[in-house]
C-alpha positions in Angstrom: 75.4 105.3 72.8 72.7 103.4 74.4 72.0 103.7 78.1 72.5 100.3 78.9 76.0 100.8 77.6 76.2 103.8 79.4 75.6 102.1 82.9 78.7 99.9 83.0 82.3 100.7 82.3 85.9 100.6 83.2 87.1 103.4 80.9 83.6 105.1 79.4 80.9 102.4 81.2 80.6 99.9 78.5 80.3 96.8 79.7 83.2 94.5 78.1 81.0 91.4 78.8 78.3 92.5 76.4 80.6 93.0 73.9 82.2 95.9 73.6 85.7 97.3 74.7 86.6 101.4 75.0 90.1 102.2 76.2 89.9 106.1 77.2 89.1 106.7 80.1 86.2 109.2 81.2 83.1 109.9 79.5 83.9 113.0 77.5 86.6 111.4 76.0 85.5 108.1 75.3 85.1 106.2 72.1 82.5 103.4 72.1 83.4 100.5 69.8 80.5 98.1 69.6 80.7 94.4 69.0 80.5 93.0 65.3 78.8 90.2 64.1 82.0 88.6 64.3 83.4 87.3 67.7 86.1 90.1 67.7 86.3 93.8 68.6 87.4 96.4 65.9 89.0 99.7 66.4 88.1 102.0 63.8 91.2 103.9 62.0 89.0 106.9 61.4 88.9 108.1 64.9 89.3 111.8 65.9 93.2 111.3 66.8 93.2 114.4 69.0 91.1 111.7 71.6 91.5 109.5 73.3 93.9 111.4 75.2 96.0 109.6 77.6 94.2 110.3 80.9 95.3 108.0 83.1 98.9 107.7 81.8 100.9 104.5 83.5 104.1 105.3 86.4 105.9 102.5 85.2 108.1 102.4 81.8 106.6 101.5 78.4 109.0 99.9 76.4 108.1 99.5 72.6 109.5 96.1 71.0 109.9 96.0 67.2 109.1 93.2 64.8 111.6 91.5 62.1 113.7 93.4 60.5 112.7 96.2 62.6 115.3 99.1 64.0 114.9 102.6 65.7 116.1 104.8 62.9 117.6 104.4 59.5 118.6 107.8 58.2 114.9 109.4 57.8 113.0 106.8 58.6 111.9 105.7 62.6 109.9 102.5 62.9 108.1 103.9 65.9 108.0 107.9 64.4 106.5 110.1 66.8 104.7 107.0 69.3 107.4 107.9 71.7 107.0 111.7 71.7 103.4 112.0 71.7 103.0 109.5 74.6 105.8 111.5 76.5 104.2 114.8 76.1 100.9 113.0 77.7 102.8 112.3 81.0 104.0 108.8 80.1 107.7 107.0 80.5 108.5 105.6 77.2 111.2 103.8 75.9 112.5 101.9 72.5 114.1 98.6 72.7 116.7 98.2 70.1 117.3 94.3 69.0 119.4 92.8 65.8 116.8 92.9 63.3 117.0 88.7 61.7 118.6 87.3 64.3 116.9 84.3 66.2 114.4 84.7 68.9 117.0 83.8 71.6 119.6 86.8 70.8 116.6 89.2 70.2 115.6 88.3 74.2 118.8 88.7 75.6 119.2 92.2 73.9 115.6 93.1 75.1 117.1 91.9 78.3 119.8 94.4 78.3 117.6 97.3 76.6 115.0 96.6 79.8 118.0 96.9 82.7 119.0 100.1 80.5 115.7 101.6 80.8 115.3 101.4 84.3 119.3 102.2 85.2 118.5 105.3 83.5 115.7 106.1 85.5 117.6 105.5 88.3 120.0 107.9 87.6 120.1 111.6 88.5 118.3 113.8 86.1 121.7 115.4 84.8 123.5 112.1 84.0 123.6 112.0 80.4 125.1 109.3 78.0 126.4 106.0 78.3 129.6 104.5 80.2 131.7 103.2 77.6 131.4 103.0 73.7 128.9 100.1 72.9 125.8 101.4 71.6 123.0 100.9 74.2 119.9 98.6 73.3 117.2 101.2 73.8 116.5 104.6 73.1 115.9 105.7 77.0 112.9 108.0 78.0 113.3 111.7 77.8 110.8 112.0 80.6 112.5 110.9 83.4 109.7 110.5 86.2 110.7 112.4 90.0 109.7 112.4 93.6 107.4 109.8 94.5 107.0 107.8 91.4 110.4 107.6 90.4 110.7 106.1 94.0 108.0 103.3 93.3 109.6 102.7 90.3 112.7 102.0 91.9 110.6 99.8 94.7 108.8 97.5 91.9 111.4 97.7 88.9 108.8 96.6 86.6 107.8 97.9 83.1 105.1 97.6 80.4 106.0 96.0 77.0 104.5 96.7 74.0 105.7 94.7 70.8 105.0 94.6 67.4 105.1 91.3 65.4 107.9 89.5 66.2 108.8 91.6 69.2 105.6 89.8 71.2 107.8 86.4 70.3 111.5 88.0 72.1 109.2 88.9 74.9 107.5 86.1 75.4 111.1 84.3 75.5 112.6 87.0 77.6 109.7 86.4 80.5 109.3 82.6 80.3 113.6 81.9 79.8 115.7 85.1 81.1 113.9 85.6 84.3 111.8 88.7 83.0 108.6 87.8 84.9 110.6 90.1 87.2 110.7 92.8 85.4 107.4 92.9 83.4 103.8 93.5 84.9 102.6 93.4 81.0 102.8 92.2 78.0 100.6 93.7 75.0 101.4 91.8 71.7 100.4 93.8 68.1 100.1 91.2 65.5 102.9 88.8 66.8 102.6 85.6 64.8 102.1 83.4 68.2 101.5 80.1 66.1 103.3 81.1 63.2 102.7 82.7 59.7 102.7 80.3 56.4 103.8 83.3 54.9 107.8 82.7 56.6 107.6 79.3 55.3 106.8 80.8 51.9 109.5 82.8 51.7 111.9 80.3 53.1 110.9 78.0 50.0 110.5 80.1 47.5 113.1 82.9 48.3 115.3 81.8 50.8 116.1 78.6 49.2 115.3 78.7 45.6 116.9 81.9 45.1 119.6 81.0 47.9 119.1 84.4 49.2 119.7 82.6 52.9 122.8 81.7 51.8 124.1 84.9 50.4 122.7 87.0 53.4 125.0 84.3 55.6 127.9 84.6 53.7 127.6 88.5 54.1 127.2 88.1 58.5 124.1 88.8 57.9 121.7 86.5 61.0 119.0 84.4 59.0 117.4 82.4 62.2 114.3 84.3 62.7 112.9 83.6 59.3 113.1 79.6 60.1 111.5 80.4 63.8 108.8 82.5 62.5 107.1 79.3 60.3 104.3 77.4 62.2 105.8 74.3 62.3 108.9 75.7 64.5 106.5 78.0 66.9 103.7 75.1 67.3 105.8 72.5 67.6 109.0 73.8 69.1 108.6 77.1 70.8 104.7 77.3 72.2 105.8 74.1 74.2 108.7 75.2 75.6 107.9 79.0 76.4 104.5 78.7 78.3 102.9 82.0 79.7 104.2 83.0 83.0 101.5 83.8 85.7 102.6 86.8 87.1 102.7 88.4 83.7 99.5 89.7 82.4 99.0 88.9 78.4 97.3 90.7 76.1 96.9 90.7 72.0 95.4 93.0 69.2 95.2 91.4 65.4 95.1 93.2 62.6 93.4 93.0 59.3 90.1 94.2 60.6 89.1 95.7 57.1 90.6 94.2 53.5 94.2 95.0 52.5 94.2 97.9 50.3 94.9 97.4 46.6 98.1 100.0 46.9 99.4 98.1 49.9 102.6 95.5 49.7 100.4 93.2 51.8 98.2 92.7 49.5 99.9 89.9 47.8 100.6 87.9 50.8 97.1 88.9 51.8 95.2 87.0 49.5 97.7 83.7 50.0 97.3 83.8 53.6 93.6 84.1 53.8 93.8 80.9 51.7 95.7 79.2 54.0 95.0 80.8 57.3 91.6 83.1 57.2 91.2 86.7 57.8 94.7 88.5 58.3 96.5 91.6 58.3 99.4 90.5 55.2 101.5 88.8 57.4 100.0 87.5 60.1 96.1 85.7 60.6 94.1 87.2 63.3 93.8 83.6 64.5 97.8 83.2 65.0 98.0 86.8 66.6 95.6 86.2 69.6 97.4 85.5 73.0 96.3 85.7 76.4 93.6 88.4 77.0 92.3 89.3 73.4 91.6 93.4 73.3 90.3 93.6 69.7 91.1 93.9 66.0 92.7 96.7 64.2 91.4 97.8 60.7 95.3 98.0 59.3 97.2 95.7 57.6 100.7 95.2 59.5 102.8 98.0 58.0 100.1 100.4 59.1 100.0 99.0 62.5 103.6 101.1 62.8 103.7 104.9 61.8 107.0 104.1 60.1 105.3 105.4 56.6 103.0 108.1 58.2 100.3 105.9 59.2 97.6 107.4 61.6 98.0 104.7 64.0 98.3 107.1 67.3 95.1 106.2 68.1 96.2 102.5 69.3 98.9 103.3 71.4 97.2 106.1 73.3 94.2 103.9 73.9 96.7 101.2 75.1 98.4 103.8 77.4 95.3 104.8 78.9 94.4 100.7 79.5 98.2 100.2 81.3 97.2 103.1 83.3 93.8 101.9 84.6 95.8 97.9 84.6 98.3 99.6 87.0 95.3 101.2 89.4 93.5 97.5 89.5 97.2 95.5 90.3 99.7 98.0 91.7 97.1 100.1 94.4 100.5 101.3 96.2 101.8 103.2 93.0 98.5 105.5 93.5 97.9 106.1 97.2 95.5 109.1 96.9 93.0 107.0 94.5 91.0 105.6 96.9 90.6 108.4 99.2 89.4 110.5 96.4 85.5 110.5 96.1 86.3 111.3 92.1 88.4 108.4 91.5 85.9 105.9 93.6 83.1 104.9 91.0 85.7 104.5 88.4 87.9 102.2 90.3 84.9 100.0 91.2 84.1 99.8 87.6 88.2 99.2 86.7 87.6 96.6 89.4 85.0 94.6 87.4 86.6 94.8 84.4 89.8 94.0 85.4 88.3 90.9 87.3 86.8 89.7 83.9 90.4 90.6 82.5 92.2 88.1 84.9 89.5 85.6 83.8 89.3 86.3 80.1 90.6 84.3 77.5 90.9 84.5 73.6 88.4 82.7 71.7 91.0 81.8 69.3 93.7 80.1 72.5 94.4 76.3 72.2 97.0 74.3 73.8 99.9 75.6 71.3 
């Protein structure tokens, strides 16, 4: 690493303005990400997954939000396999939201709203409290690790969470923040491969599978909701959703895209990847990089759409560890009252100043792909 890169940083002394982003604090655990010739920043999947460790875990809870046809657990399959446990072992408070897999964005957002309230309520309960009142299945898998002492009191007082949402989950989260009063509960929203401007694959599926093969009609007769498929098209999101669901100024929006490397020949995303490349350009098999950009852009993952979650044994834990570090530093800048000892600590003085410089850039930054929609 050059001395130029080492001189300025929020986490690893790399200057974001000069084209690098490292979301792991401390020089010893740093993985430097040098900028490619493209306008994006790639996060490499061949990193040592023991690093970065979550050296600066956020104190506010992290809520994981699944995408279309997503779930918590079905038999041996887990949408967020290992992510929750891994982050909790490193000091984070993590919960998983459960929403209907193919319902409308509005319906899913309402379930997300209940999930967030359940999580915050569970943190306020005593450590001995277990289970849920009534017989209704909760909309969240609450944290196993519950904060105590000053951290618990601070969370009670602030009452906010961080949302990390994959795919359609990002649209649910945006609707919740803007239309259901979620800005009072959310400090930050980070979306991973969310089709903010829609996906042409959704249009293709609706026409060629939903209509011609009568699949949607059959699903509706079976009582399965199918509104989600209609609401993921570019026409719906760009003409109806985005104009009526603007970003809320009290919430920090970040995004990651996928498809930094060509989709593998054996990947089920391969066929869709070729089609979407012709229609929208670089993509992860379901969502183009342009559509995934929203708010402050953090980088382009090499993984395809399915590999961005660990359901099929994908080694993507480094992404979520990195984001946890990022959110911890974000808190130190936005909510200094959560860290009363940080300013007085000489060991944190220099990193705090660097974080402030970088987060000032984050506040002003905008995706190069951001447009009026």
